[in-house]
ChimeraX commands (.cxc) that place a marker at each C-alpha (Angstrom):
marker #1 position 4.00,-25.52,-0.68 radius 0.5
marker #1 position 7.01,-23.18,-0.69 radius 0.5
marker #1 position 10.10,-22.35,1.33 radius 0.5
marker #1 position 12.37,-19.64,2.31 radius 0.5
marker #1 position 15.87,-20.82,1.58 radius 0.5
marker #1 position 18.99,-18.96,3.07 radius 0.5
marker #1 position 22.49,-20.37,2.24 radius 0.5
marker #1 position 21.22,-23.38,0.25 radius 0.5
marker #1 position 18.86,-24.70,2.88 radius 0.5
marker #1 position 15.16,-24.03,3.62 radius 0.5
marker #1 position 14.73,-22.16,6.73 radius 0.5
marker #1 position 10.83,-22.05,6.81 radius 0.5
marker #1 position 8.05,-23.76,4.78 radius 0.5
marker #1 position 4.58,-22.39,4.03 radius 0.5
marker #1 position 1.45,-23.12,2.07 radius 0.5
marker #1 position 0.20,-20.79,-0.76 radius 0.5
marker #1 position -3.12,-20.81,-2.50 radius 0.5
marker #1 position -3.20,-19.13,-5.94 radius 0.5
marker #1 position 0.17,-18.23,-5.35 radius 0.5
marker #1 position -0.21,-16.29,-2.04 radius 0.5
marker #1 position -0.32,-17.13,1.63 radius 0.5
marker #1 position -4.02,-17.74,2.75 radius 0.5
marker #1 position -5.11,-15.28,5.70 radius 0.5
marker #1 position -5.15,-16.75,9.01 radius 0.5
marker #1 position -8.02,-19.01,9.81 radius 0.5
marker #1 position -9.00,-17.79,13.27 radius 0.5
marker #1 position -11.49,-20.22,14.89 radius 0.5
marker #1 position -11.53,-23.65,13.01 radius 0.5
marker #1 position -14.81,-25.75,12.60 radius 0.5
marker #1 position -14.98,-28.83,14.39 radius 0.5
marker #1 position -14.62,-30.75,10.98 radius 0.5
marker #1 position -10.93,-29.70,10.88 radius 0.5
marker #1 position -9.98,-31.49,14.03 radius 0.5
marker #1 position -12.03,-34.55,12.87 radius 0.5
marker #1 position -10.34,-34.53,9.50 radius 0.5
marker #1 position -6.70,-34.03,11.19 radius 0.5
marker #1 position -7.81,-37.21,13.53 radius 0.5
marker #1 position -8.61,-39.33,10.34 radius 0.5
marker #1 position -5.10,-38.50,9.11 radius 0.5
marker #1 position -3.40,-39.36,12.28 radius 0.5
marker #1 position -2.44,-35.78,12.88 radius 0.5
marker #1 position -2.79,-33.88,16.10 radius 0.5
marker #1 position -5.85,-31.58,16.57 radius 0.5
marker #1 position -5.09,-28.00,15.45 radius 0.5
marker #1 position -3.76,-26.02,18.28 radius 0.5
marker #1 position -1.08,-23.30,18.62 radius 0.5
marker #1 position 1.26,-23.06,15.55 radius 0.5
marker #1 position 4.88,-23.25,15.90 radius 0.5
marker #1 position 6.87,-20.08,14.51 radius 0.5
marker #1 position 9.24,-21.91,12.18 radius 0.5
marker #1 position 8.13,-24.77,10.05 radius 0.5
marker #1 position 10.66,-27.29,9.44 radius 0.5
marker #1 position 10.65,-31.16,9.62 radius 0.5
marker #1 position 11.79,-34.48,8.19 radius 0.5
marker #1 position 8.38,-34.52,6.70 radius 0.5
marker #1 position 5.71,-32.16,5.74 radius 0.5
marker #1 position 1.85,-32.71,5.27 radius 0.5
marker #1 position -0.74,-30.39,4.07 radius 0.5
marker #1 position -4.37,-30.91,5.30 radius 0.5
marker #1 position -7.28,-29.28,3.20 radius 0.5
marker #1 position -10.81,-29.33,4.82 radius 0.5
marker #1 position -14.01,-27.90,3.22 radius 0.5
marker #1 position -16.74,-26.41,5.47 radius 0.5
marker #1 position -19.57,-24.75,3.65 radius 0.5
marker #1 position -18.05,-22.48,1.22 radius 0.5
marker #1 position -14.66,-22.08,2.78 radius 0.5
marker #1 position -11.48,-24.08,2.51 radius 0.5
marker #1 position -9.11,-24.56,5.42 radius 0.5
marker #1 position -5.44,-25.20,4.59 radius 0.5
marker #1 position -3.23,-26.47,7.48 radius 0.5
marker #1 position 0.33,-27.08,7.29 radius 0.5
marker #1 position 2.00,-29.69,9.67 radius 0.5
marker #1 position 5.64,-30.66,9.98 radius 0.5
marker #1 position 7.12,-33.80,11.68 radius 0.5
marker #1 position 10.23,-33.72,13.98 radius 0.5
marker #1 position 11.04,-37.30,14.77 radius 0.5
marker #1 position 7.78,-38.91,15.59 radius 0.5
marker #1 position 5.93,-35.69,16.62 radius 0.5
marker #1 position 3.82,-33.58,14.42 radius 0.5
marker #1 position 3.43,-29.93,14.85 radius 0.5
marker #1 position 0.91,-27.47,13.26 radius 0.5
marker #1 position 2.91,-24.83,11.46 radius 0.5
marker #1 position 0.09,-22.77,9.98 radius 0.5
marker #1 position -3.80,-22.67,9.48 radius 0.5
marker #1 position -5.23,-20.48,6.74 radius 0.5
marker #1 position -8.79,-20.00,5.32 radius 0.5
marker #1 position -9.35,-19.53,1.62 radius 0.5
marker link #1:1,2 radius 0.2
marker link #1:2,3 radius 0.2
marker link #1:3,4 radius 0.2
marker link #1:4,5 radius 0.2
marker link #1:5,6 radius 0.2
marker link #1:6,7 radius 0.2
marker link #1:7,8 radius 0.2
marker link #1:8,9 radius 0.2
marker link #1:9,10 radius 0.2
marker link #1:10,11 radius 0.2
marker link #1:11,12 radius 0.2
marker link #1:12,13 radius 0.2
marker link #1:13,14 radius 0.2
marker link #1:14,15 radius 0.2
marker link #1:15,16 radius 0.2
marker link #1:16,17 radius 0.2
marker link #1:17,18 radius 0.2
marker link #1:18,19 radius 0.2
marker link #1:19,20 radius 0.2
marker link #1:20,21 radius 0.2
marker link #1:21,22 radius 0.2
marker link #1:22,23 radius 0.2
marker link #1:23,24 radius 0.2
marker link #1:24,25 radius 0.2
marker link #1:25,26 radius 0.2
marker link #1:26,27 radius 0.2
marker link #1:27,28 radius 0.2
marker link #1:28,29 radius 0.2
marker link #1:29,30 radius 0.2
marker link #1:30,31 radius 0.2
marker link #1:31,32 radius 0.2
marker link #1:32,33 radius 0.2
marker link #1:33,34 radius 0.2
marker link #1:34,35 radius 0.2
marker link #1:35,36 radius 0.2
marker link #1:36,37 radius 0.2
marker link #1:37,38 radius 0.2
marker link #1:38,39 radius 0.2
marker link #1:39,40 radius 0.2
marker link #1:40,41 radius 0.2
marker link #1:41,42 radius 0.2
marker link #1:42,43 radius 0.2
marker link #1:43,44 radius 0.2
marker link #1:44,45 radius 0.2
marker link #1:45,46 radius 0.2
marker link #1:46,47 radius 0.2
marker link #1:47,48 radius 0.2
marker link #1:48,49 radius 0.2
marker link #1:49,50 radius 0.2
marker link #1:50,51 radius 0.2
marker link #1:51,52 radius 0.2
marker link #1:52,53 radius 0.2
marker link #1:53,54 radius 0.2
marker link #1:54,55 radius 0.2
marker link #1:55,56 radius 0.2
marker link #1:56,57 radius 0.2
marker link #1:57,58 radius 0.2
marker link #1:58,59 radius 0.2
marker link #1:59,60 radius 0.2
marker link #1:60,61 radius 0.2
marker link #1:61,62 radius 0.2
marker link #1:62,63 radius 0.2
marker link #1:63,64 radius 0.2
marker link #1:64,65 radius 0.2
marker link #1:65,66 radius 0.2
marker link #1:66,67 radius 0.2
marker link #1:67,68 radius 0.2
marker link #1:68,69 radius 0.2
marker link #1:69,70 radius 0.2
marker link #1:70,71 radius 0.2
marker link #1:71,72 radius 0.2
marker link #1:72,73 radius 0.2
marker link #1:73,74 radius 0.2
marker link #1:74,75 radius 0.2
marker link #1:75,76 radius 0.2
marker link #1:76,77 radius 0.2
marker link #1:77,78 radius 0.2
marker link #1:78,79 radius 0.2
marker link #1:79,80 radius 0.2
marker link #1:80,81 radius 0.2
marker link #1:81,82 radius 0.2
marker link #1:82,83 radius 0.2
marker link #1:83,84 radius 0.2
marker link #1:84,85 radius 0.2
marker link #1:85,86 radius 0.2
marker link #1:86,87 radius 0.2
view
């Protein structure tokens, strides 16, 4: 996980795989939503534009030969999807 900093504060977080952002995942398999539910995270939906929060969590799910990497941020008691990539 990395962040873009400005003025000493992180403005946006993102996940890297092998030091680069994974391409957008597109349609996610059902196993990703099931994995998110097991981790008490909301099912993937529309991602927020700016990823900041008081807690961050990365979810990795394997489906066949692909890995899906999702980043969630928590604001208060609400988790929001920041990004979903496929590697």
